[in-house]
MARPA-571311 format. One record per residue (C-alpha): residue number from 1; x, y, z; residue in three letters; chain. Coordinates in steps of 0.02 Angstrom, whole numbers, m for minus. Layout:
BEGIN
site resi: NUM, u: X, v: Y, w: Z, resn: Ala, chain: A
...
# end
This chain:
BEGIN
site resi: 1, u: 0, v: m1, w: m1, resn: Gln, chain: A
site resi: 2, u: 143, v: 119, w: 39, resn: Ser, chain: A
site resi: 3, u: 222, v: 82, w: m125, resn: Gln, chain: A
site resi: 4, u: 58, v: 112, w: m213, resn: Ala, chain: A
site resi: 5, u: 34, v: 280, w: m131, resn: Gly, chain: A
site resi: 6, u: 214, v: 325, w: m169, resn: Gly, chain: A
site resi: 7, u: 191, v: 286, w: m349, resn: Gly, chain: A
site resi: 8, u: 38, v: 401, w: m357, resn: Ile, chain: A
site resi: 9, u: 130, v: 539, w: m270, resn: Ala, chain: A
site resi: 10, u: 278, v: 520, w: m386, resn: Thr, chain: A
site resi: 11, u: 171, v: 528, w: m537, resn: Gly, chain: A
site resi: 12, u: 78, v: 684, w: m482, resn: Tyr, chain: A
site resi: 13, u: 244, v: 766, w: m440, resn: Ala, chain: A
site resi: 14, u: 308, v: 731, w: m611, resn: Ala, chain: A
site resi: 15, u: 149, v: 794, w: m690, resn: Leu, chain: A
site resi: 16, u: 156, v: 960, w: m591, resn: Glu, chain: A
site resi: 17, u: 330, v: 987, w: m663, resn: Gln, chain: A
site resi: 18, u: 283, v: 950, w: m837, resn: Gly, chain: A
site resi: 19, u: 375, v: 789, w: m850, resn: Lys, chain: A
site resi: 20, u: 236, v: 693, w: m938, resn: Tyr, chain: A
site resi: 21, u: 344, v: 542, w: m985, resn: Gly, chain: A
site resi: 22, u: 398, v: 514, w: m804, resn: Asp, chain: A
site resi: 23, u: 218, v: 538, w: m745, resn: Ala, chain: A
site resi: 24, u: 150, v: 418, w: m869, resn: Glu, chain: A
site resi: 25, u: 277, v: 284, w: m814, resn: Arg, chain: A
site resi: 26, u: 238, v: 305, w: m632, resn: Ser, chain: A
site resi: 27, u: 47, v: 278, w: m658, resn: Phe, chain: A
site resi: 28, u: 69, v: 144, w: m787, resn: Thr, chain: A
site resi: 29, u: 187, v: 44, w: m682, resn: Glu, chain: A
site resi: 30, u: 55, v: 44, w: m544, resn: Leu, chain: A
site resi: 31, u: m77, v: m13, w: m670, resn: Leu, chain: A
site resi: 32, u: 32, v: m148, w: m744, resn: Asp, chain: A
site resi: 33, u: 92, v: m216, w: m577, resn: Arg, chain: A
site resi: 34, u: 48, v: m398, w: m554, resn: Lys, chain: A
site resi: 35, u: m67, v: m418, w: m412, resn: Glu, chain: A
site resi: 36, u: 10, v: m487, w: m253, resn: Gly, chain: A
site resi: 37, u: m69, v: m515, w: m87, resn: Pro, chain: A
site resi: 38, u: m222, v: m401, w: m66, resn: Arg, chain: A
site resi: 39, u: m214, v: m261, w: 61, resn: Phe, chain: A
site resi: 40, u: m330, v: m127, w: 121, resn: Phe, chain: A
site resi: 41, u: m407, v: m27, w: m22, resn: Leu, chain: A
site resi: 42, u: m303, v: m131, w: m147, resn: His, chain: A
site resi: 43, u: m431, v: m77, w: m282, resn: Trp, chain: A
site resi: 44, u: m418, v: 108, w: m242, resn: Tyr, chain: A
site resi: 45, u: m242, v: 141, w: m305, resn: Trp, chain: A
site resi: 46, u: m260, v: 71, w: m484, resn: Pro, chain: A
site resi: 47, u: m411, v: 191, w: m503, resn: Met, chain: A
site resi: 48, u: m302, v: 335, w: m445, resn: Asn, chain: A
site resi: 49, u: m179, v: 284, w: m572, resn: Ala, chain: A
site resi: 50, u: m311, v: 291, w: m708, resn: Gln, chain: A
site resi: 51, u: m363, v: 464, w: m650, resn: Leu, chain: A
site resi: 52, u: m174, v: 512, w: m655, resn: Gly, chain: A
site resi: 53, u: m154, v: 450, w: m830, resn: Leu, chain: A
site resi: 54, u: m312, v: 548, w: m886, resn: Ser, chain: A
site resi: 55, u: m227, v: 704, w: m820, resn: Asn, chain: A
site resi: 56, u: m61, v: 666, w: m903, resn: Val, chain: A
site resi: 57, u: m142, v: 639, w: m1072, resn: Trp, chain: A
site resi: 58, u: m255, v: 796, w: m1047, resn: Leu, chain: A
site resi: 59, u: m105, v: 905, w: m994, resn: Ala, chain: A
site resi: 60, u: 6, v: 841, w: m1140, resn: Ser, chain: A
site resi: 61, u: m130, v: 873, w: m1269, resn: Gly, chain: A
site resi: 62, u: m168, v: 691, w: m1317, resn: Asn, chain: A
site resi: 63, u: m354, v: 706, w: m1315, resn: Leu, chain: A
site resi: 64, u: m383, v: 533, w: m1388, resn: Arg, chain: A
site resi: 65, u: m290, v: 442, w: m1249, resn: Lys, chain: A
site resi: 66, u: m361, v: 567, w: m1123, resn: Ala, chain: A
site resi: 67, u: m537, v: 521, w: m1172, resn: Arg, chain: A
site resi: 68, u: m497, v: 332, w: m1169, resn: Leu, chain: A
site resi: 69, u: m425, v: 338, w: m1000, resn: Glu, chain: A
site resi: 70, u: m559, v: 454, w: m927, resn: Ala, chain: A
site resi: 71, u: m695, v: 332, w: m990, resn: Asp, chain: A
site resi: 72, u: m593, v: 192, w: m916, resn: Arg, chain: A
site resi: 73, u: m586, v: 276, w: m750, resn: Phe, chain: A
site resi: 74, u: m766, v: 322, w: m750, resn: Leu, chain: A
site resi: 75, u: m819, v: 139, w: m779, resn: Gln, chain: A
site resi: 76, u: m708, v: 84, w: m642, resn: Ser, chain: A
site resi: 77, u: m766, v: 219, w: m522, resn: Ala, chain: A
site resi: 78, u: m950, v: 180, w: m553, resn: Leu, chain: A
site resi: 79, u: m918, v: m2, w: m512, resn: Ser, chain: A
site resi: 80, u: m890, v: 57, w: m333, resn: Thr, chain: A
site resi: 81, u: m996, v: 134, w: m202, resn: Ala, chain: A
site resi: 82, u: m869, v: 266, w: m172, resn: Glu, chain: A
site resi: 83, u: m940, v: 441, w: m203, resn: Pro, chain: A
site resi: 84, u: m770, v: 525, w: m206, resn: Asn, chain: A
site resi: 85, u: m719, v: 420, w: m354, resn: Leu, chain: A
site resi: 86, u: m880, v: 458, w: m440, resn: His, chain: A
site resi: 87, u: m859, v: 645, w: m422, resn: Ala, chain: A
site resi: 88, u: m681, v: 639, w: m480, resn: Leu, chain: A
site resi: 89, u: m729, v: 535, w: m631, resn: Ala, chain: A
site resi: 90, u: m863, v: 647, w: m686, resn: Trp, chain: A
site resi: 91, u: m750, v: 800, w: m660, resn: Glu, chain: A
site resi: 92, u: m604, v: 737, w: m765, resn: Val, chain: A
site resi: 93, u: m728, v: 680, w: m895, resn: Gly, chain: A
site resi: 94, u: m795, v: 855, w: m905, resn: Ala, chain: A
site resi: 95, u: m622, v: 926, w: m928, resn: Arg, chain: A
site resi: 96, u: m582, v: 808, w: m1067, resn: Val, chain: A
site resi: 97, u: m750, v: 857, w: m1148, resn: Ala, chain: A
site resi: 98, u: m706, v: 1036, w: m1134, resn: Met, chain: A
site resi: 99, u: m537, v: 1008, w: m1223, resn: Ala, chain: A
site resi: 100, u: m633, v: 920, w: m1358, resn: Glu, chain: A
site resi: 101, u: m752, v: 1070, w: m1366, resn: Lys, chain: A
site resi: 102, u: m896, v: 953, w: m1323, resn: Asp, chain: A
site resi: 103, u: m986, v: 1086, w: m1223, resn: Trp, chain: A
site resi: 104, u: m1147, v: 986, w: m1196, resn: Ser, chain: A
site resi: 105, u: m1050, v: 833, w: m1139, resn: Gly, chain: A
site resi: 106, u: m949, v: 936, w: m1023, resn: Ala, chain: A
site resi: 107, u: m1107, v: 1011, w: m949, resn: Glu, chain: A
site resi: 108, u: m1185, v: 841, w: m923, resn: Glu, chain: A
site resi: 109, u: m1034, v: 776, w: m835, resn: Lys, chain: A
site resi: 110, u: m999, v: 919, w: m725, resn: Ile, chain: A
site resi: 111, u: m1180, v: 925, w: m669, resn: Glu, chain: A
site resi: 112, u: m1171, v: 741, w: m625, resn: Lys, chain: A
site resi: 113, u: m1014, v: 782, w: m521, resn: Gly, chain: A
site resi: 114, u: m1108, v: 916, w: m435, resn: Leu, chain: A
site resi: 115, u: m1254, v: 798, w: m397, resn: Ala, chain: A
site resi: 116, u: m1132, v: 689, w: m302, resn: Val, chain: A
site resi: 117, u: m1082, v: 835, w: m195, resn: Leu, chain: A
site resi: 118, u: m1263, v: 872, w: m154, resn: Gln, chain: A
site resi: 119, u: m1271, v: 706, w: m60, resn: Asn, chain: A
site resi: 120, u: m1093, v: 694, w: 8, resn: Tyr, chain: A
site resi: 121, u: m972, v: 815, w: 92, resn: Glu, chain: A
site resi: 122, u: m813, v: 789, w: 1, resn: Ile, chain: A
site resi: 123, u: m711, v: 949, w: 13, resn: Pro, chain: A
site resi: 124, u: m552, v: 881, w: m58, resn: Thr, chain: A
site resi: 125, u: m643, v: 844, w: m220, resn: Thr, chain: A
site resi: 126, u: m780, v: 975, w: m208, resn: Ala, chain: A
site resi: 127, u: m658, v: 1121, w: m247, resn: Trp, chain: A
site resi: 128, u: m605, v: 1035, w: m410, resn: Arg, chain: A
site resi: 129, u: m785, v: 1012, w: m467, resn: Val, chain: A
site resi: 130, u: m823, v: 1188, w: m432, resn: His, chain: A
site resi: 131, u: m664, v: 1251, w: m523, resn: Ala, chain: A
site resi: 132, u: m712, v: 1151, w: m678, resn: Thr, chain: A
site resi: 133, u: m888, v: 1217, w: m667, resn: Arg, chain: A
site resi: 134, u: m809, v: 1395, w: m662, resn: Ser, chain: A
site resi: 135, u: m705, v: 1359, w: m815, resn: Asp, chain: A
site resi: 136, u: m859, v: 1295, w: m908, resn: Leu, chain: A
site resi: 137, u: m953, v: 1454, w: m863, resn: Tyr, chain: A
site resi: 138, u: m810, v: 1557, w: m920, resn: Arg, chain: A
site resi: 139, u: m810, v: 1469, w: m1087, resn: Gln, chain: A
site resi: 140, u: m995, v: 1518, w: m1102, resn: Ala, chain: A
site resi: 141, u: m948, v: 1698, w: m1061, resn: Lys, chain: A
site resi: 142, u: m1044, v: 1700, w: m903, resn: Asp, chain: A
site resi: 143, u: m919, v: 1785, w: m798, resn: Glu, chain: A
site resi: 144, u: m1037, v: 1812, w: m651, resn: Thr, chain: A
site resi: 145, u: m1071, v: 1630, w: m631, resn: Ala, chain: A
site resi: 146, u: m888, v: 1583, w: m668, resn: Ala, chain: A
site resi: 147, u: m828, v: 1698, w: m526, resn: Glu, chain: A
site resi: 148, u: m961, v: 1630, w: m408, resn: Ala, chain: A
site resi: 149, u: m896, v: 1451, w: m438, resn: Glu, chain: A
site resi: 150, u: m720, v: 1502, w: m426, resn: Arg, chain: A
site resi: 151, u: m749, v: 1585, w: m257, resn: Ala, chain: A
site resi: 152, u: m839, v: 1428, w: m195, resn: Arg, chain: A
site resi: 153, u: m686, v: 1326, w: m244, resn: Ala, chain: A
site resi: 154, u: m571, v: 1451, w: m160, resn: Glu, chain: A
site resi: 155, u: m671, v: 1449, w: m2, resn: Ala, chain: A
site resi: 156, u: m659, v: 1258, w: 9, resn: Ile, chain: A
site resi: 157, u: m470, v: 1263, w: m27, resn: Ile, chain: A
site resi: 158, u: m445, v: 1394, w: 116, resn: Leu, chain: A
site resi: 159, u: m556, v: 1294, w: 236, resn: Thr, chain: A
site resi: 160, u: m448, v: 1139, w: 202, resn: Leu, chain: A
site resi: 161, u: m283, v: 1236, w: 217, resn: Ala, chain: A
site resi: 162, u: m332, v: 1321, w: 377, resn: Asn, chain: A
site resi: 163, u: m367, v: 1152, w: 457, resn: Ser, chain: A
site resi: 164, u: m175, v: 1142, w: 472, resn: Phe, chain: A
site resi: 165, u: m58, v: 1253, w: 570, resn: Ala, chain: A
site resi: 166, u: 12, v: 1400, w: 472, resn: Pro, chain: A
site resi: 167, u: 189, v: 1320, w: 467, resn: Asp, chain: A
site resi: 168, u: 133, v: 1140, w: 432, resn: Asp, chain: A
site resi: 169, u: 220, v: 1072, w: 278, resn: Pro, chain: A
site resi: 170, u: 61, v: 983, w: 228, resn: Val, chain: A
site resi: 171, u: m24, v: 1150, w: 217, resn: Arg, chain: A
site resi: 172, u: 110, v: 1221, w: 104, resn: His, chain: A
site resi: 173, u: 113, v: 1067, w: m3, resn: Ala, chain: A
site resi: 174, u: m76, v: 1072, w: m30, resn: Phe, chain: A
site resi: 175, u: m71, v: 1258, w: m76, resn: Leu, chain: A
site resi: 176, u: 74, v: 1240, w: m194, resn: Ala, chain: A
site resi: 177, u: 11, v: 1151, w: m346, resn: Pro, chain: A
site resi: 178, u: m36, v: 1255, w: m503, resn: Ala, chain: A
site resi: 179, u: m223, v: 1208, w: m500, resn: Pro, chain: A
site resi: 180, u: m234, v: 1271, w: m322, resn: Val, chain: A
site resi: 181, u: m138, v: 1432, w: m359, resn: Arg, chain: A
site resi: 182, u: m243, v: 1461, w: m513, resn: Arg, chain: A
site resi: 183, u: m405, v: 1457, w: m416, resn: Ile, chain: A
site resi: 184, u: m328, v: 1576, w: m283, resn: Arg, chain: A
site resi: 185, u: m266, v: 1686, w: m425, resn: Arg, chain: A
site resi: 186, u: m86, v: 1668, w: m369, resn: Ile, chain: A
site resi: 187, u: 54, v: 1682, w: m491, resn: Glu, chain: A
site resi: 188, u: 240, v: 1701, w: m439, resn: Gly, chain: A
site resi: 189, u: 184, v: 1717, w: m256, resn: Gly, chain: A
site resi: 190, u: 77, v: 1875, w: m282, resn: Asn, chain: A
site resi: 191, u: m111, v: 1867, w: m262, resn: Lys, chain: A
site resi: 192, u: m202, v: 1963, w: m405, resn: Arg, chain: A
site resi: 193, u: m336, v: 2093, w: m364, resn: Gly, chain: A
site resi: 194, u: m493, v: 2012, w: m318, resn: Arg, chain: A
site resi: 195, u: m593, v: 2111, w: m453, resn: His, chain: A
site resi: 196, u: m474, v: 2078, w: m592, resn: Arg, chain: A
site resi: 197, u: m550, v: 1981, w: m734, resn: Arg, chain: A
site resi: 198, u: m460, v: 1809, w: m739, resn: Pro, chain: A
site resi: 199, u: m367, v: 1755, w: m889, resn: Gly, chain: A
site resi: 200, u: m384, v: 1591, w: m985, resn: Pro, chain: A
site resi: 201, u: m340, v: 1430, w: m899, resn: Lys, chain: A
site resi: 202, u: m154, v: 1387, w: m924, resn: Pro, chain: A
# end
């Protein structure tokens, strides 16, 4: 289990640095690993690797593989009763659909992700769903709704961050990734003005 978790962390660290080949290898190795003795949540880590690969292909611009992996992850997630995985699967599927310019598909998927959040309190995933909803509103030129969803995502992020002490390394690690900084409108360590119109998603 520690090796599986370490592989996921390594993959996401490489993805954050733009090292897509390294990230792909980390996630693929976990998926290709021959199954040994089963341990607690043994089924959970391969699904996280599927999500990781979806993000790798999406970030690298390989939309065909991103769609295949996102659909694969959705099928795996829906085979479980785990709402967190359901919401994550709908959210990544919505991002892939947006990259494909399938706006109706993106709308359908993100609404299904939001429906999960109406029944379950999952803050670590909720901010991602609201962030993607914000991006979709922005694509539709509805800046008011986009900002409202961005603010919801930021509020959840800050609540999670503030559950740690100000100098806790976990807090800093949580706030450091680019997707979190983008929601908080932080670039280069400086927070933009609250009323400045956000630019396009990097």
